[in-house]
C-alpha positions as semicolon CSV with decimal commas, in nm:
position;residue;x (nm);y (nm);z (nm)
1;M;-0,270;-2,368;-2,177
2;T;-0,378;-2,017;-2,164
3;T;-0,516;-1,851;-1,871
4;T;-0,866;-1,787;-2,051
5;G;-0,847;-2,169;-2,131
6;L;-0,769;-2,273;-1,778
7;N;-1,008;-2,060;-1,653
8;Q;-1,299;-2,191;-1,867
9;R;-1,164;-2,507;-1,699
10;L;-1,148;-2,433;-1,351
11;L;-1,497;-2,273;-1,349
12;K;-1,661;-2,608;-1,490
13;G;-1,485;-2,778;-1,171
14;Y;-1,163;-2,829;-1,314
15;I;-1,015;-2,727;-0,974
16;D;-1,206;-3,020;-0,818
17;R;-0,976;-3,284;-1,017
18;M;-0,665;-3,059;-0,933
19;N;-0,414;-2,998;-0,669
20;I;-0,425;-2,690;-0,583
21;T;-0,031;-2,687;-0,534
22;E;-0,019;-2,766;-0,949
23;Y;-0,268;-2,510;-0,993
24;I;-0,040;-2,236;-0,886
25;Q;0,269;-2,407;-1,045
26;I;0,072;-2,385;-1,354
27;V;-0,023;-1,963;-1,296
28;G;0,307;-1,934;-1,180
29;Q;0,479;-2,045;-1,490
30;Q;0,251;-1,885;-1,700
31;A;0,276;-1,539;-1,531
32;R;0,664;-1,627;-1,526
33;K;0,624;-1,625;-1,939
34;A;0,439;-1,320;-1,988
35;S;0,637;-1,142;-1,776
36;T;0,909;-1,137;-2,066
37;E;0,730;-1,040;-2,307
38;L;0,533;-0,775;-2,057
39;A;0,859;-0,642;-1,968
40;S;0,938;-0,525;-2,326
41;A;0,615;-0,354;-2,454
42;E;0,589;-0,035;-2,502
43;A;0,439;0,213;-2,287
44;A;0,183;0,303;-2,555
45;Q;0,053;-0,077;-2,562
46;K;0,079;-0,063;-2,185
47;N;-0,155;0,250;-2,153
48;A;-0,388;0,161;-2,455
49;A;-0,405;-0,159;-2,214
50;L;-0,507;0,061;-1,920
51;H;-0,771;0,261;-2,075
52;A;-0,911;-0,018;-2,245
53;I;-0,964;-0,243;-1,884
54;A;-1,131;0,121;-1,788
55;D;-1,351;0,105;-2,049
56;A;-1,445;-0,245;-2,022
57;L;-1,523;-0,205;-1,614
58;L;-1,774;0,131;-1,743
59;D;-1,936;-0,119;-1,986
60;S;-1,975;-0,415;-1,728
61;Q;-2,120;-0,198;-1,429
62;Q;-2,431;-0,408;-1,422
63;T;-2,275;-0,725;-1,488
64;L;-1,957;-0,592;-1,199
65;Q;-2,293;-0,509;-0,925
66;A;-2,455;-0,832;-0,990
67;A;-2,172;-1,031;-0,902
68;N;-2,066;-0,767;-0,619
69;R;-2,455;-0,828;-0,482
70;K;-2,382;-1,252;-0,475
71;D;-2,069;-1,117;-0,243
72;L;-2,258;-0,930;-0,031
73;Q;-2,524;-1,161;0,024
74;A;-2,297;-1,429;0,092
75;G;-2,131;-1,227;0,348
76;R;-2,466;-1,150;0,534
77;E;-2,542;-1,461;0,573
78;K;-2,168;-1,531;0,692
79;G;-2,285;-1,246;0,953
80;L;-1,996;-0,980;0,807
81;D;-1,982;-0,684;1,018
82;A;-2,101;-0,327;0,884
83;A;-1,770;-0,161;0,846
84;M;-1,654;-0,515;0,639
85;L;-1,969;-0,515;0,414
86;D;-1,890;-0,145;0,366
87;R;-1,577;-0,224;0,193
88;L;-1,679;-0,514;-0,016
89;T;-1,952;-0,293;-0,189
90;L;-1,957;-0,191;-0,565
91;T;-2,101;0,116;-0,627
92;E;-2,181;0,240;-0,972
93;K;-1,965;0,558;-0,822
94;G;-1,710;0,263;-0,698
95;I;-1,689;0,114;-1,058
96;A;-1,635;0,509;-1,172
97;V;-1,316;0,549;-0,961
98;M;-1,190;0,241;-1,024
99;A;-1,181;0,291;-1,414
100;E;-1,058;0,661;-1,323
101;G;-0,752;0,526;-1,163
102;L;-0,665;0,325;-1,416
103;R;-0,639;0,602;-1,681
104;Q;-0,451;0,811;-1,405
105;I;-0,227;0,579;-1,378
106;A;-0,152;0,558;-1,798
107;A;-0,098;0,887;-1,754
108;L;0,207;0,866;-1,544
109;P;0,512;0,846;-1,644
110;D;0,642;0,532;-1,733
111;P;0,961;0,437;-1,529
112;V;1,068;0,080;-1,714
113;G;1,392;0,150;-1,946
114;S;1,459;0,498;-1,771
115;I;1,791;0,557;-1,718
116;S;1,969;0,751;-1,468
117;D;2,307;0,870;-1,352
118;L;2,493;0,796;-1,653
119;D;2,845;0,859;-1,587
120;H;3,179;0,897;-1,814
121;R;3,452;0,687;-1,647
122;P;3,830;0,761;-1,756
123;S;3,835;0,454;-1,902
124;G;3,607;0,594;-2,184
125;I;3,273;0,377;-2,094
126;Q;2,986;0,503;-1,957
127;V;2,819;0,346;-1,633
128;G;2,479;0,439;-1,586
129;R;2,115;0,272;-1,407
130;M;1,818;0,162;-1,564
131;R;1,494;0,080;-1,433
132;V;1,336;-0,252;-1,508
133;P;1,020;-0,469;-1,401
134;L;1,070;-0,690;-1,058
135;G;0,886;-0,996;-1,278
136;V;0,616;-1,132;-1,110
137;I;0,427;-0,974;-0,846
138;G;0,205;-1,182;-0,605
139;I;-0,043;-0,977;-0,413
140;I;-0,290;-1,111;-0,134
141;Y;-0,537;-0,946;-0,056
142;E;-0,899;-0,847;0,151
143;S;-1,220;-0,741;0,122
144;R;-1,188;-0,500;-0,103
145;P;-1,291;-0,581;-0,478
146;N;-1,144;-0,219;-0,638
147;V;-0,797;-0,371;-0,571
148;T;-0,804;-0,572;-0,829
149;A;-0,844;-0,340;-1,075
150;D;-0,574;-0,098;-0,856
151;A;-0,356;-0,376;-0,798
152;A;-0,374;-0,496;-1,177
153;G;-0,293;-0,184;-1,320
154;L;0,007;-0,047;-1,108
155;C;0,176;-0,431;-1,226
156;L;0,080;-0,393;-1,561
157;K;0,226;-0,031;-1,637
158;S;0,519;-0,123;-1,455
159;G;0,614;-0,406;-1,655
160;N;0,529;-0,684;-1,395
161;A;0,296;-0,994;-1,456
162;A;0,117;-0,992;-1,111
163;I;-0,076;-1,306;-0,965
164;L;-0,374;-1,165;-0,796
165;R;-0,583;-1,370;-0,473
166;G;-0,858;-1,177;-0,336
167;G;-1,036;-1,276;-0,029
168;S;-1,285;-1,539;-0,033
169;E;-1,562;-1,259;0,057
170;A;-1,508;-1,096;-0,279
171;I;-1,472;-1,401;-0,505
172;Y;-1,769;-1,317;-0,760
173;S;-1,655;-0,922;-0,741
174;N;-1,313;-1,013;-0,885
175;Q;-1,410;-1,284;-1,071
176;A;-1,593;-0,999;-1,235
177;I;-1,342;-0,778;-1,252
178;A;-1,064;-1,011;-1,320
179;A;-1,281;-1,087;-1,719
180;C;-1,274;-0,699;-1,727
181;I;-0,932;-0,668;-1,708
182;Q;-0,883;-0,981;-1,979
183;Q;-1,068;-0,817;-2,198
184;G;-0,874;-0,516;-2,209
185;L;-0,534;-0,714;-2,261
186;K;-0,739;-0,922;-2,573
187;T;-0,827;-0,579;-2,704
188;V;-0,401;-0,483;-2,742
189;E;-0,253;-0,799;-2,797
190;L;-0,115;-0,849;-2,412
191;P;-0,069;-1,216;-2,313
192;A;-0,367;-1,271;-2,058
193;E;-0,126;-1,451;-1,837
194;C;-0,014;-1,087;-1,776
195;I;-0,309;-1,042;-1,477
196;Q;-0,405;-1,345;-1,297
197;V;-0,729;-1,373;-1,032
198;I;-0,642;-1,693;-0,853
199;E;-1,005;-1,885;-0,923
200;T;-1,016;-2,024;-0,570
201;T;-1,093;-1,943;-0,264
202;D;-0,916;-2,243;-0,110
203;R;-0,681;-2,113;0,181
204;A;-0,427;-2,376;0,084
205;A;-0,353;-2,121;-0,236
206;V;-0,204;-1,839;-0,006
207;G;0,006;-2,063;0,156
208;E;0,109;-2,237;-0,211
209;L;0,180;-1,921;-0,344
210;L;0,436;-1,808;-0,071
211;R;0,611;-2,113;-0,138
212;A;0,672;-2,043;-0,511
213;K;0,982;-1,878;-0,513
214;D;1,051;-2,014;-0,861
215;S;0,812;-1,786;-1,008
216;I;0,716;-1,529;-0,796
217;D;0,978;-1,227;-0,740
218;V;0,788;-1,054;-0,494
219;I;0,455;-1,082;-0,240
220;I;0,243;-0,772;-0,161
221;P;-0,001;-0,832;0,116
222;R;-0,269;-0,622;0,137
223;G;-0,568;-0,709;0,475
224;G;-0,547;-0,682;0,862
225;K;-0,267;-0,815;1,096
226;G;-0,377;-1,171;1,098
227;L;-0,296;-1,182;0,707
228;I;0,065;-0,960;0,755
229;R;0,132;-1,206;1,027
230;R;0,071;-1,517;0,839
231;V;0,305;-1,389;0,495
232;M;0,554;-1,244;0,714
233;A;0,602;-1,603;0,906
234;E;0,522;-1,818;0,595
235;S;0,685;-1,662;0,320
236;Q;0,986;-1,785;0,126
237;I;0,990;-1,484;-0,139
238;P;1,025;-1,144;-0,026
239;V;0,764;-0,906;0,143
240;L;0,660;-0,572;0,036
241;K;0,469;-0,463;0,353
242;H;0,407;-0,254;0,645
243;L;0,208;-0,432;1,017
244;D;0,144;-0,187;1,166
245;G;0,043;0,252;1,142
246;I;0,134;0,398;1,527
247;C;0,231;0,731;1,377
248;H;0,348;1,012;1,593
249;V;0,296;1,427;1,556
250;Y;0,537;1,575;1,787
251;I;0,505;1,935;1,920
252;D;0,818;2,118;1,980
253;D;0,814;2,430;2,231
254;R;0,930;2,626;1,938
255;A;0,607;2,562;1,709
256;N;0,358;2,787;1,636
257;L;0,090;2,639;1,807
258;E;-0,153;2,792;1,580
259;K;-0,017;2,568;1,321
260;A;0,005;2,312;1,561
261;S;-0,331;2,265;1,686
262;E;-0,497;2,241;1,265
263;V;-0,222;1,928;1,218
264;A;-0,258;1,758;1,551
265;F;-0,666;1,765;1,518
266;N;-0,607;1,685;1,118
267;A;-0,415;1,402;1,194
268;K;-0,596;1,246;1,369
269;T;-0,980;1,307;1,328
270;H;-0,931;1,359;0,941
271;R;-1,013;0,940;0,915
272;Y;-0,941;0,692;1,189
273;G;-0,950;0,351;1,024
274;V;-0,606;0,471;0,824
275;C;-0,270;0,386;0,855
276;N;-0,170;0,723;0,848
277;A;-0,341;0,868;1,109
278;M;-0,208;0,959;1,439
279;E;-0,168;0,719;1,724
280;T;-0,023;0,913;1,968
281;L;0,090;1,293;2,048
282;L;0,351;1,385;2,180
283;V;0,449;1,755;2,369
284;A;0,716;1,918;2,419
285;E;0,658;2,029;2,839
286;R;0,707;2,410;2,783
287;V;0,450;2,427;2,613
288;A;0,218;2,167;2,715
289;E;-0,036;2,350;2,986
290;D;-0,100;2,591;2,682
291;F;-0,129;2,335;2,382
292;L;-0,323;2,053;2,589
293;P;-0,619;2,262;2,704
294;R;-0,674;2,380;2,328
295;I;-0,653;2,068;2,197
296;A;-0,806;1,882;2,414
297;E;-1,135;2,120;2,397
298;R;-1,120;2,004;2,011
299;Y;-1,069;1,658;2,042
300;A;-1,369;1,638;2,336
301;E;-1,586;1,812;2,040
302;A;-1,519;1,549;1,778
303;G;-1,565;1,307;1,986
304;V;-1,214;1,118;2,071
305;E;-1,099;0,997;2,372
306;L;-0,740;1,106;2,520
307;R;-0,539;0,825;2,721
308;C;-0,263;1,039;2,906
309;C;0,064;1,011;3,068
310;E;0,121;1,161;3,436
311;K;0,233;1,440;3,330
312;S;-0,007;1,524;3,074
313;R;-0,314;1,398;3,351
314;A;-0,178;1,673;3,568
315;I;-0,281;1,905;3,277
316;L;-0,540;1,723;3,159
317;P;-0,735;1,550;3,499
318;D;-1,072;1,382;3,327
319;C;-0,849;1,203;3,044
320;K;-0,785;0,838;3,120
321;A;-0,494;0,732;3,253
322;A;-0,241;0,553;2,983
323;S;-0,106;0,231;2,988
324;E;0,224;0,106;2,896
325;E;0,035;-0,095;2,605
326;D;-0,089;0,243;2,486
327;W;0,174;0,363;2,363
328;G;0,251;0,058;2,081
329;E;-0,127;0,053;2,015
330;E;-0,297;0,122;1,626
331;Y;-0,611;0,249;1,733
332;L;-0,808;0,312;1,383
333;A;-1,050;0,453;1,624
334;P;-1,113;0,791;1,800
335;V;-0,908;0,704;2,042
336;L;-0,515;0,911;2,113
337;A;-0,214;0,834;2,335
338;V;-0,089;1,183;2,505
339;R;0,209;1,201;2,654
340;V;0,440;1,481;2,751
341;V;0,789;1,498;2,679
342;S;1,115;1,695;2,806
343;E;1,212;1,780;2,504
344;M;1,308;1,647;2,151
345;D;1,565;1,407;2,230
346;E;1,317;1,183;2,449
347;A;1,021;1,292;2,176
348;I;1,238;1,102;1,982
349;R;1,374;0,811;2,150
350;H;0,975;0,763;2,216
351;I;0,925;0,742;1,831
352;N;1,187;0,513;1,717
353;H;1,072;0,256;2,056
354;Y;0,710;0,274;2,025
355;G;0,666;0,319;1,656
356;S;0,613;0,113;1,359
357;H;0,799;0,340;1,155
358;H;0,531;0,407;0,921
359;T;0,504;0,850;0,917
360;D;0,587;1,075;1,200
361;S;0,574;1,448;1,220
362;I;0,754;1,765;1,394
363;M;0,568;2,134;1,465
364;T;0,851;2,357;1,496
365;E;1,000;2,682;1,338
366;D;1,337;2,605;1,425
367;Y;1,512;2,477;1,129
368;T;1,769;2,287;1,316
369;R;1,565;2,113;1,484
370;A;1,387;2,001;1,226
371;R;1,689;1,881;1,045
372;R;1,779;1,691;1,334
373;F;1,404;1,531;1,325
374;L;1,462;1,459;0,989
375;R;1,763;1,261;1,008
376;E;1,739;1,069;1,328
377;V;1,351;0,899;1,338
378;D;1,404;0,604;1,180
379;S;1,059;0,606;0,951
380;S;0,950;0,553;0,646
381;S;0,791;0,880;0,601
382;V;0,893;1,178;0,841
383;M;0,752;1,497;0,846
384;V;0,774;1,873;0,919
385;N;0,510;2,080;1,019
386;A;0,274;1,863;0,775
387;S;0,008;1,607;0,914
388;T;0,061;1,245;0,840
389;R;-0,231;1,240;0,682
390;F;-0,001;1,310;0,383
391;A;0,143;0,980;0,343
392;D;-0,011;0,815;0,035
393;G;0,082;0,784;-0,335
394;F;-0,105;0,994;-0,429
395;E;-0,003;1,304;-0,207
396;Y;0,335;1,239;-0,317
397;G;0,280;1,248;-0,676
398;L;0,274;0,885;-0,710
399;G;-0,030;0,841;-0,822
400;A;-0,207;0,535;-0,725
401;E;-0,010;0,319;-0,457
402;I;-0,010;-0,090;-0,398
403;G;0,084;-0,024;-0,045
404;I;0,313;0,111;0,172
405;S;0,636;-0,025;0,294
406;T;0,774;0,017;0,654
407;D;1,075;-0,208;0,547
408;K;1,432;-0,045;0,406
409;L;1,486;-0,290;0,130
410;H;1,386;-0,255;-0,167
411;A;1,127;0,015;-0,122
412;R;1,002;0,264;0,182
413;G;0,724;0,454;0,208
414;P;0,417;0,444;-0,030
415;V;0,512;0,184;-0,365
416;G;0,391;0,319;-0,716
417;L;0,520;0,267;-1,026
418;E;0,891;0,305;-0,957
419;G;0,844;0,144;-0,640
420;L;0,722;-0,172;-0,855
421;T;1,062;-0,179;-1,032
422;T;1,430;-0,203;-0,960
423;L;1,742;-0,104;-1,100
424;K;2,005;-0,233;-1,358
425;Y;2,348;-0,139;-1,403
426;I;2,427;-0,062;-1,773
427;V;2,779;0,002;-1,953
428;L;2,835;0,209;-2,245
429;G;3,118;0,137;-2,494
430;D;3,264;0,148;-2,874
431;G;3,499;-0,115;-2,842
432;H;3,651;-0,034;-2,526
433;I;3,846;-0,302;-2,323
434;R;3,996;-0,314;-1,980
435;L;4,364;-0,241;-1,933
């Protein structure tokens, strides 16, 4: 049974007569089979599929927006807040951005099949490593329907079959995007099962995906903390994820304070509700009396609330007192924790204790201290004299990203095409035998 055939039967109510476990098993088996064919697809074919999907999205704007209106209406009836409805909305510009994102992925180098570290051994053989797809990737996400296209594009280009389970609030939008994906795959004669979007809104499907270890190689959750925690607790499959984005900027006593002011302001105020926004500002004691008043004035103009330690309140008496909980809080709002530290060692200890291993930055003109900070801060991205807001796949030259991983295995930091592949050893010989 093809995915297209299965989807048509599901739309006619087939799933009502089908056990969710059986449904996920069928989807997983189809994905596993398709992954074998996709892994051997040439870059040109995958790129053609991405362009065909992009064309289908642009050609289907009216259909996509009509489906999106159904989701928005249902969302309003359920009482979704304005921020959620905004994330859910598919505008004409948003559809164009989805299409352009797919074309950008097509323009990126294909990592699959690339060989690195090829070395001649004394025995005469050559040993190297080749990049290969992970296999089947399950992606569980909420709200934003554009994730359906982004995730499909990244998985397709990296040679992985994908099973996508979006939130129930975006079911109509996701299915409309899925139809465009299927159309693009058909155009270039790739299996429809390469990219499957789960049809049911039944929450039991998430649990079944997390247990489908025979068919899914990696799970990637994208959404709120509730979703991430559930995936972490229940998954029997390796997970690529980050839970919190508690990012720090440390102002060293050897920092250029003009640069430091610009970076600290940007890291907090450029966007509030993102995982790479600064949540705690650390300032060396020697420069605190000079630096804090000037940056506090800028934050006040931007409407940022400061929650300060005792030492920083002595300099900024009007700010609120920070509690112990503030040091580990991801505000995602115009709120900032501020702490004065004795020197860099205390800053590093604070970051490694309270941070979430996401992104942390030091402002300093001291090369030796910068190197120490890079080496000793245990985060997936560590920066010198730069805003934490740079921590994403596009700014790192990865193109689109499927998320950020704060784990140490197998990918760490922004996960782009290379992060969706793994390595295998290859050996080249000419009749060589081991003596």
